[in-house]
N, C-alpha and C positions, 0 to 999 in steps of 0.2 A: 515396592517401587522397582526392584530388580525384575520381578515377573512382568511388569508393564514394559520395561525396557526390552526384555527378551521378546515379548510379543510384538513390540514395535519393530524391532530389528528383523524378526521373521517375516513380518508383513512387508517391510521395505525390501527385503531380499526377494520375496515372491513377486512384488510389483516391478522390481528392476528387471526381472526375467521376462516380463510380458512384452509382447509386440506393441509398437506405438499406437495402433488402432485400439487395442484393449485399454491402454493408459488413457487415451483421449475419451473413450466411452465411460470409463470409471470416473474421470474428472467431471464430465457432463452430468452423470447420474448423481454424483456427490453434490454438485452445485444445485441441482434441482431439488434434491432432498433438503439441503440447507435452506433454500428459498421457501419450501413448503413449511418447514419448521418455524421459520421466522414469521411467515404469514399467519400461522396458527397461534403463536404466542405473543406477537406484537400487534396490538389492535390499531394503534395510531402509527402508521408507517413513516410519518414525518419524523418520529423519534429515531429511526434508523439513520437518517441523514445527520441529525444532531449527534448521534453516537459516533458516526464516521468522522465528523469534524473534531469531536473531543479526542478520539483516539489519535488522529493526526497530530493534534496539539501536544498530546502526551508523548508521542514518538519523537517529535522535534525537541522537546525538553530533555528527553533521555539522550539524544544526540549532543545537545549542548553540554550536558553533564559530562559526557565522554570527552568532548573537546577540552573542557576546563580541567578535567582530572588528568588526562594523559598528555596534554599539551602537544597533540599531534592530530593532523587531519589526513594522514596517509590512508589511501583507499577510498576517500570521499570524492565525489564528482562535483566540482564547482558549477559546471554547466547544468547539471540536473537541479541543483539548488536554485540557480538563477531562473530556470524554466518554471520551477515550482512557485517561485516568488511572483513571476509574471502571471501565472494562472490564478494565484490567490488574489493578486491585485485586481484582476478583471472581475473575479467572483465577488470580491469585496465591494467594488463599485456597483455591481448589479444589486448587491444586497442593500447598499445604502439607498439606491433608487427605488427598489421594489418593496423591501421588507423592513429593514432596520429593527432587528430583533435578536434573539439568541444566536442566530447564524452570523450576524454582523460581529458580535462580540468574539465568538470563537475564531472566525476568520481573521479578525484584527490581531488577536493574540498569536495565531499561527504565523501570520505574515511577519509580525514583529520578530518572532523567534527565528524564522527563516532568514530574515535580513541580518540578524545577529550572527547566524552561522556563516553567511556569505562574508560578512565583515571579518570574522575570525580566520576564514580560509584565505582571504585576500590580503590581510594585513598581519594580525596577531600570530598566525601559524603558517605564514607564507613559506617559510623555509622547509616545512614538511609536506607541502602540497606537491603531488606528483602530476604535474601539468602534462608531461609527455604521454601519460597513460590515461588522461582524462578525455576519452572519446566514448561515444555512445555505445559502440559494440562492447561486449563483456570480455574481460581478459583476466581479472584477478581470480585466484582459486581459493583464497582464504579470506574470511570475513571475521573481524574482531567482534567480541560479544556485544558491546554497546551499539556498534553499527548494525549488527544482526537484529538486535531488539528494535532499532529504529525502522529498518526495512520491513520487519514483520508487522510492526504497527501500521506502516503504510499499506501493507497487504490487507490487513483487517479493515482498515479504513476504506480502501477501494472496494472491498467486497460489500461492506455495509452500504456504501453509497450506491453501488450497482444494484443491490437488493432493493434499496429504496425506489430507484427509478423503475425497475422491472415490475415491482409490486404495484407501484402507482399506475403504471400503464394497464395492468390487469384490473385494478380497482375501477379505473375510469373506462374500461373496455376500449382502450386505444384512443380515447378522446384527448388524453394528455399530449400525444404526439401532434395532434392537429392544433391544439390550443397554444402550443409553443411557437407555431408558425407554419407556413406552407413550404412545400418543397421537400428535399431529401435530408436537409441538415438535422432536423430533430431525430430522425432514425440514425443518422451518422453519430450523433451524440451518444445515443443509447448503445450503439455498436462499439464505440470507443470505450465506454465504461466497461463493457463485457470483456473486450480485448485486454485492457489494462489489468483487469481482475485476474484473468487467466495467466498473464505474464508474471504477475507477482505471486500467483498461486504456486508456481514452480519453486520460487525461493522459499515460500512458507513451508512447503513440503520438506525441504532440506533443513529448515530451521527446526521444525518439530522433530525430525529424525535426529538431529544433533543434540537437542535437549534430552530426548529419551536415551540417547547413547552416552550421555554424560560428558559430551565434548564442550569445552569452553570456547573453542574457535571453530567456526563452521568451515567445512570443506565443500566446495562446490565444483561441478564440472567446469564452470567458468562463472565470472561475475564481478561486476563493479557497481558500487552504489554511490 
């Protein structure tokens, strides 16, 4: 384990010294390699979306455990949770109308847990909520373990969801983008998935770095979750 940590720290130090263009190139190459790996080992790409929803649900359960155990919501963004709830509600409505299957069950559970988190921040743990720092730009530099686990789970979920859409587009040779509707919005949806994935990829990098470094509290250049 120590050897793995040293190797990880050496790699992190080398990567930190690289110019931004090299970092971006490495991130793109890593993402493509991961997509190729998933394409080769996961035959039904619909399972990737199910996995993404399941990981998201697990992540929010971990966050609820953190809130219940520590009796504090310091460092959590109520606005982000409310936006997540709105997104899940819309997706759940679409699921009811179009599918009503395992996606509906997972989204229902995740929405219920997210609403529970919102309730705890607004009422049960209101005294620990840092409203003045709850803005979408990132300002915190330390992230507690349970919060870090939650955001890492979100990062994994976003990547799996993004991989699902990208591979589906390749499988249908682009027909999926047309079948979703005309205009630019289907392409914008796919681009949004990719952008969200890369945003959370930065956090996931520091998460893995902290885990291999044996740190219980993550230190970030900046960050609010």
